N, CA and C atoms as an extended XYZ file, in Angstrom:
258
Properties=species:S:1:pos:R:3:atomname:S:1:resname:S:1:resid:I:1 pbc="F F F"
N         3.520        2.745       49.390 N   UNK     1
C         2.812        1.668       48.740 CA  UNK     1
C         2.866        0.432       49.629 C   UNK     1
N         1.974        0.390       50.533 N   UNK     2
C         1.936       -0.737       51.440 CA  UNK     2
C         1.118       -1.877       50.870 C   UNK     2
N         0.726       -2.782       51.719 N   UNK     3
C        -0.048       -3.944       51.261 CA  UNK     3
C        -1.456       -3.561       50.799 C   UNK     3
N        -1.908       -2.367       51.157 N   UNK     4
C        -3.250       -1.950       50.753 CA  UNK     4
C        -3.287       -1.433       49.312 C   UNK     4
N        -2.130       -1.267       48.694 N   UNK     5
C        -2.042       -0.774       47.306 CA  UNK     5
C        -2.810       -1.680       46.351 C   UNK     5
N        -2.682       -2.987       46.529 N   UNK     6
C        -3.302       -3.934       45.599 CA  UNK     6
C        -4.774       -4.167       45.902 C   UNK     6
N        -5.209       -3.867       47.090 N   UNK     7
C        -6.591       -4.148       47.474 CA  UNK     7
C        -7.570       -3.163       46.865 C   UNK     7
N        -7.141       -1.987       46.543 N   UNK     8
C        -8.037       -0.957       46.027 CA  UNK     8
C        -8.235       -1.028       44.523 C   UNK     8
N        -7.848       -2.093       43.912 N   UNK     9
C        -8.022       -2.215       42.466 CA  UNK     9
C        -6.843       -1.710       41.676 C   UNK     9
N        -5.757       -1.391       42.351 N   UNK    10
C        -4.594       -0.873       41.640 CA  UNK    10
C        -3.861       -1.960       40.877 C   UNK    10
N        -4.203       -3.218       41.072 N   UNK    11
C        -3.564       -4.324       40.368 CA  UNK    11
C        -3.885       -4.292       38.874 C   UNK    11
N        -4.944       -3.571       38.492 N   UNK    12
C        -5.370       -3.545       37.089 CA  UNK    12
C        -4.425       -2.693       36.230 C   UNK    12
N        -3.778       -1.682       36.821 N   UNK    13
C        -2.930       -0.790       36.037 CA  UNK    13
C        -1.708       -1.478       35.435 C   UNK    13
N        -0.987       -2.334       36.143 N   UNK    14
C         0.117       -3.053       35.478 CA  UNK    14
C        -0.381       -3.958       34.350 C   UNK    14
N        -1.552       -4.554       34.519 N   UNK    15
C        -2.103       -5.413       33.453 CA  UNK    15
C        -2.454       -4.582       32.231 C   UNK    15
N        -3.066       -3.424       32.453 N   UNK    16
C        -3.412       -2.537       31.330 CA  UNK    16
C        -2.135       -2.049       30.640 C   UNK    16
N        -1.119       -1.692       31.433 N   UNK    17
C         0.137       -1.200       30.851 CA  UNK    17
C         0.827       -2.243       29.996 C   UNK    17
N         0.909       -3.468       30.498 N   UNK    18
C         1.556       -4.546       29.740 CA  UNK    18
C         0.736       -4.867       28.496 C   UNK    18
N        -0.585       -4.870       28.612 N   UNK    19
C        -1.451       -5.147       27.456 CA  UNK    19
C        -1.277       -4.089       26.375 C   UNK    19
N        -1.232       -2.831       26.769 N   UNK    20
C        -1.044       -1.747       25.791 CA  UNK    20
C         0.322       -1.857       25.109 C   UNK    20
N         1.344       -2.212       25.886 N   UNK    21
C         2.673       -2.353       25.313 CA  UNK    21
C         2.711       -3.499       24.302 C   UNK    21
N         2.085       -4.628       24.630 N   UNK    22
C         2.036       -5.756       23.699 CA  UNK    22
C         1.254       -5.398       22.439 C   UNK    22
N         0.160       -4.673       22.594 N   UNK    23
C        -0.637       -4.245       21.441 CA  UNK    23
C         0.169       -3.321       20.534 C   UNK    23
N         0.896       -2.399       21.134 N   UNK    24
C         1.714       -1.488       20.334 CA  UNK    24
C         2.829       -2.239       19.611 C   UNK    24
N         3.454       -3.204       20.284 N   UNK    25
C         4.510       -3.979       19.638 CA  UNK    25
C         3.957       -4.805       18.482 C   UNK    25
N         2.774       -5.396       18.654 N   UNK    26
C         2.167       -6.169       17.571 CA  UNK    26
C         1.801       -5.261       16.406 C   UNK    26
N         1.281       -4.068       16.709 N   UNK    27
C         0.920       -3.129       15.653 CA  UNK    27
C         2.140       -2.705       14.854 C   UNK    27
N         3.258       -2.528       15.523 N   UNK    28
C         4.452       -2.048       14.839 CA  UNK    28
C         5.252       -3.165       14.181 C   UNK    28
N         5.393       -4.315       14.862 N   UNK    29
C         6.253       -5.379       14.368 CA  UNK    29
C         5.511       -6.619       13.892 C   UNK    29
N         4.188       -6.643       13.942 N   UNK    30
C         3.413       -7.824       13.574 CA  UNK    30
C         3.532       -8.171       12.096 C   UNK    30
N         2.822       -9.214       11.649 N   UNK    31
C         2.936       -9.670       10.263 CA  UNK    31
C         2.607       -8.579        9.240 C   UNK    31
N         1.650       -7.741        9.528 N   UNK    32
C         1.314       -6.629        8.632 CA  UNK    32
C         1.543       -5.314        9.352 C   UNK    32
N         2.540       -5.278       10.196 N   UNK    33
C         2.802       -4.121       11.031 CA  UNK    33
C         3.373       -2.951       10.252 C   UNK    33
N         3.365       -1.829       10.898 N   UNK    34
C         3.834       -0.585       10.297 CA  UNK    34
C         5.299       -0.665        9.903 C   UNK    34
N         6.123       -1.280       10.736 N   UNK    35
C         7.553       -1.396       10.437 CA  UNK    35
C         7.782       -2.205        9.172 C   UNK    35
N         7.075       -3.324        9.042 N   UNK    36
C         7.251       -4.169        7.857 CA  UNK    36
C         6.755       -3.470        6.599 C   UNK    36
N         5.639       -2.778        6.709 N   UNK    37
C         5.094       -2.110        5.529 CA  UNK    37
C         5.981       -0.976        5.065 C   UNK    37
N         6.634       -0.279        5.996 N   UNK    38
C         7.425        0.892        5.623 CA  UNK    38
C         8.883        0.571        5.288 C   UNK    38
N         9.477       -0.402        5.984 N   UNK    39
C        10.919       -0.576        5.857 CA  UNK    39
C        11.357       -1.938        5.338 C   UNK    39
N        10.651       -2.995        5.676 N   UNK    40
C        11.145       -4.336        5.377 CA  UNK    40
C        10.702       -4.803        4.005 C   UNK    40
N         9.410       -4.846        3.768 N   UNK    41
C         8.875       -5.430        2.540 CA  UNK    41
C         8.665       -4.356        1.483 C   UNK    41
N         9.747       -3.966        0.827 N   UNK    42
C         9.671       -2.909       -0.174 CA  UNK    42
C         9.484       -3.467       -1.575 C   UNK    42
N         9.538       -4.786       -1.750 N   UNK    43
C         9.411       -5.369       -3.088 CA  UNK    43
C         8.005       -5.156       -3.644 C   UNK    43
N         7.005       -5.155       -2.773 N   UNK    44
C         5.628       -4.940       -3.226 CA  UNK    44
C         5.488       -3.540       -3.823 C   UNK    44
N         6.132       -2.553       -3.195 N   UNK    45
C         6.071       -1.190       -3.700 CA  UNK    45
C         6.753       -1.074       -5.062 C   UNK    45
N         7.907       -1.713       -5.212 N   UNK    46
C         8.615       -1.684       -6.484 CA  UNK    46
C         7.783       -2.332       -7.582 C   UNK    46
N         7.062       -3.414       -7.247 N   UNK    47
C         6.222       -4.083       -8.223 CA  UNK    47
C         5.078       -3.164       -8.662 C   UNK    47
N         4.482       -2.435       -7.720 N   UNK    48
C         3.408       -1.516       -8.066 CA  UNK    48
C         3.917       -0.397       -8.971 C   UNK    48
N         5.099        0.124       -8.693 N   UNK    49
C         5.671        1.198       -9.504 CA  UNK    49
C         5.914        0.700      -10.924 C   UNK    49
N         6.462       -0.510      -11.059 N   UNK    50
C         6.713       -1.058      -12.391 CA  UNK    50
C         5.412       -1.268      -13.155 C   UNK    50
N         4.372       -1.752      -12.471 N   UNK    51
C         3.088       -1.952      -13.131 CA  UNK    51
C         2.498       -0.632      -13.582 C   UNK    51
N         2.603        0.406      -12.755 N   UNK    52
C         2.070        1.719      -13.138 CA  UNK    52
C         2.836        2.306      -14.317 C   UNK    52
N         4.150        2.118      -14.336 N   UNK    53
C         4.933        2.636      -15.454 CA  UNK    53
C         4.570        1.911      -16.740 C   UNK    53
N         4.317        0.615      -16.664 N   UNK    54
C         3.954       -0.131      -17.851 CA  UNK    54
C         2.556        0.246      -18.324 C   UNK    54
N         1.644        0.515      -17.408 N   UNK    55
C         0.274        0.845      -17.784 CA  UNK    55
C         0.192        2.198      -18.464 C   UNK    55
N         1.101        3.106      -18.177 N   UNK    56
C         1.023        4.447      -18.716 CA  UNK    56
C         1.881        4.653      -19.951 C   UNK    56
N         2.254        3.567      -20.621 N   UNK    57
C         2.955        3.712      -21.882 CA  UNK    57
C         1.975        4.268      -22.904 C   UNK    57
N         2.463        5.059      -23.843 N   UNK    58
C         1.568        5.644      -24.837 CA  UNK    58
C         0.776        4.600      -25.641 C   UNK    58
N         1.413        3.470      -25.941 N   UNK    59
C         0.711        2.431      -26.707 CA  UNK    59
C        -0.466        1.868      -25.909 C   UNK    59
N        -0.241        1.682      -24.602 N   UNK    60
C        -1.308        1.152      -23.757 CA  UNK    60
C        -2.461        2.134      -23.635 C   UNK    60
N        -2.125        3.401      -23.491 N   UNK    61
C        -3.176        4.415      -23.390 CA  UNK    61
C        -3.970        4.470      -24.691 C   UNK    61
N        -3.273        4.416      -25.812 N   UNK    62
C        -3.944        4.438      -27.108 CA  UNK    62
C        -4.836        3.217      -27.287 C   UNK    62
N        -4.327        2.041      -26.955 N   UNK    63
C        -5.140        0.825      -27.057 CA  UNK    63
C        -6.360        0.880      -26.150 C   UNK    63
N        -6.174        1.399      -24.950 N   UNK    64
C        -7.291        1.493      -24.011 CA  UNK    64
C        -8.359        2.463      -24.520 C   UNK    64
N        -7.925        3.591      -25.075 N   UNK    65
C        -8.895        4.558      -25.602 CA  UNK    65
C        -9.677        3.978      -26.778 C   UNK    65
N        -8.992        3.217      -27.620 N   UNK    66
C        -9.673        2.586      -28.761 CA  UNK    66
C       -10.631        1.493      -28.282 C   UNK    66
N       -10.195        0.722      -27.299 N   UNK    67
C       -11.039       -0.343      -26.766 CA  UNK    67
C       -12.281        0.223      -26.077 C   UNK    67
N       -12.158        1.384      -25.450 N   UNK    68
C       -13.305        2.003      -24.783 CA  UNK    68
C       -14.219        2.745      -25.747 C   UNK    68
N       -13.798        2.862      -26.998 N   UNK    69
C       -14.638        3.542      -27.985 CA  UNK    69
C       -14.503        5.052      -27.957 C   UNK    69
N       -13.450        5.556      -27.361 N   UNK    70
C       -13.245        7.001      -27.280 CA  UNK    70
C       -12.755        7.576      -28.605 C   UNK    70
N       -12.083        6.763      -29.399 N   UNK    71
C       -11.570        7.223      -30.688 CA  UNK    71
C       -11.980        6.221      -31.768 C   UNK    71
N       -12.040        6.699      -32.992 N   UNK    72
C       -12.428        5.835      -34.115 CA  UNK    72
C       -11.213        5.054      -34.603 C   UNK    72
N       -11.480        4.104      -35.510 N   UNK    73
C       -10.408        3.260      -36.035 CA  UNK    73
C        -9.406        4.082      -36.832 C   UNK    73
N        -9.896        5.029      -37.604 N   UNK    74
C        -8.995        5.858      -38.418 CA  UNK    74
C        -8.065        6.687      -37.529 C   UNK    74
N        -8.633        7.272      -36.490 N   UNK    75
C        -7.820        8.073      -35.568 CA  UNK    75
C        -6.829        7.170      -34.845 C   UNK    75
N        -7.288        5.978      -34.458 N   UNK    76
C        -6.415        5.015      -33.781 CA  UNK    76
C        -5.225        4.655      -34.657 C   UNK    76
N        -5.486        4.320      -35.925 N   UNK    77
C        -4.396        3.938      -36.825 CA  UNK    77
C        -3.449        5.105      -37.079 C   UNK    77
N        -3.998        6.306      -37.211 N   UNK    78
C        -3.151        7.473      -37.441 CA  UNK    78
C        -2.272        7.759      -36.223 C   UNK    78
N        -2.858        7.679      -35.045 N   UNK    79
C        -2.085        7.937      -33.830 CA  UNK    79
C        -1.033        6.850      -33.608 C   UNK    79
N        -1.385        5.614      -33.925 N   UNK    80
C        -0.431        4.518      -33.782 CA  UNK    80
C         0.746        4.710      -34.734 C   UNK    80
N         0.456        5.128      -35.951 N   UNK    81
C         1.516        5.395      -36.923 CA  UNK    81
C         2.386        6.550      -36.429 C   UNK    81
N         1.758        7.578      -35.875 N   UNK    82
C         2.532        8.717      -35.349 CA  UNK    82
C         3.441        8.290      -34.189 C   UNK    82
N         2.949        7.379      -33.372 N   UNK    83
C         3.765        6.927      -32.238 CA  UNK    83
C         5.003        6.166      -32.709 C   UNK    83
N         4.848        5.313      -33.701 N   UNK    84
C         5.975        4.493      -34.149 CA  UNK    84
C         6.921        5.255      -35.065 C   UNK    84
N         6.517        6.384      -35.576 N   UNK    85
C         7.374        7.159      -36.471 CA  UNK    85
C         8.047        8.318      -35.752 C   UNK    85
N         8.117        8.279      -34.450 N   UNK    86
C         8.763        9.369      -33.704 CA  UNK    86
C        10.235        9.376      -33.924 C   UNK    86
């Protein structure tokens, strides 16, 4: 690798290598990087799990079905009574 190494355009490879390394580091460790999403900021995941558990309570499902018109008032009241008398 004499002085002619840089004249043939080989100077671009170290720049490309450093750029790719910086891009990979930003992708992994950046503000919304893979590392943060998987390991650091787990509170968002816990919040989603709690919201899903609350949404799938039997009372919520029953209220949603009644609100959407899937069941009549009589069926709604009967099912609600059955839920509370378990």
